[in-house]
N, C-alpha and C positions, 0 to 999 in steps of 0.2 A: 643830412642824415638818412633820408629816405633812399638816397642813391647808395649809400654805404650799406643800408639794410638790404636793398634789392641786389647789390652785388654779392653779399654774403649768401643770400637765399639762392641766387643763381649758381654760385660756387658749390653749395651743398647739393643742389639739384643735379649738377653735372657729375659730382662724385658718385651719387646714387645711381646714375645711368651709365656707368662705365661699360664700355664695349669690350673690355679685355675678357678673354676666355679663362676659365679656371686652369690652374697649372696641370691638374690631372683630370682626364675625361673618364667617366665610367666606361668600363668595357661593354661592348655591344652584347646583348643577351641573345642566345640562339633562339630561333623561333619555337614557340610552344608546340609540343607534340599534338598531332591531330587527335580529334575526339573520337575517331573511329576505332572501336576496340578490335584487337587482333586475336585470333583464336590461338590458344596456347596448345602445344602438341599434348595429346592424351598419353598417359603412361602406357608403356608397352604391356599388353596382355600376354599371359603365358600361353604358348602354343601347345595345344593338346597333343599328346603323343599319338602317332598314327595307330590305328587298330591293326592287330596282328591278323593276317589273312592267310589261310592255308588252302591248298589245292582241293582237299577233301573236307574242308570246313571242320565240323566237330564230329563227323560220322566215324565212330570207332569200328564199324563193320567193314570199312574200306581198308582196314589194316590186316584183315584176316590172313591174307597171303604173305604178309610181311613187308608190303610196299605201300606206303601211304605218307600223306602229310597232313597233320591235323593240328588244331588248337585244343588245349586242355585247360580248363579252369577248375580249381579244386582238386577232386580225386576222380579218376576214370579207370574202369576196367576195360581192358582191350582183349577180346578173344583172338587167338592166333591158331594157325594150322600146326598140328603136331610135328610136321616135317621140319619145322624150325627149331625143334628140340626145346621149345618154351611153350607150354600149353596156353598160356595167357599172361597178361602183364597188367599191373596196376600202376598208373602214373599219378603222382601227386605233386601239386605245386606247393613247395614249402617256402615260405617267405616271399619276398617280392621278386627275387631273381634266381631262384634255384628250383630244381625238380628232383624227385626221388622216383626211381623205377624199381619194381619188385616183381619177380616171377610169382605167379599165383600159387606155386607150391611152396613159396617162402625160402627156397634154397639159394636164390641169387638176388642180389641188391646192388644198385649203383645210383649215383647221383651227381649232379653238376649244374652249372649255369650255362649261359649263352656261349656257344662255341664248343661245348663238350661233346665227345663222341663216346657213347657207352656201348659195350658189347655184352650180350647175354647169349651164350651158345652161338647159334647160327643167326642171331638177330643183332643189327646195329641200330642204335637209337641216337640220332643227331639232334642236339638241342640248338635250334636255329636262334631262338630269342626267348627271353622270359621277361615280362614286365607287367606291372600292375596286377599281379596275381593270375596272369594267363601266360601259358607256354605254347610256343610253336615248335613242334617236333616232327622229324622225318624218320620213318622206319624203313629199313631196307634189309634184304637177306644178305648175309655175309658169305662171300665166296671163299671156298676152300680149295 
């Protein structure tokens, strides 16, 4: 009987120590990501619009002969030579993208935005650009 018991015990031990592989193997896992943090790109910051720069800056006296390039913010009176048949001009920035020009005697008015070409008697006002409440304008005498 001891032999029978030993045989049963051996058989059970061999069954428990089977060398067969399971029918399905678990899939190999990819390596874990490195612990080194990576910098995420920062959101794009808005690019400020370039400042309008004029040859004569903001000097309205440079326009007296009818030839100048200036920047105007708000409202500016520009003295002009009487030979231009406009004794003076008031330039106002209206809104974000337009200007209004008016002869000082109140008889002539014109307005427009970037790219406009305005004429008052013998004077031409070119609106080069208007943005953020500032206008870049160029005055020139009109040829007849």
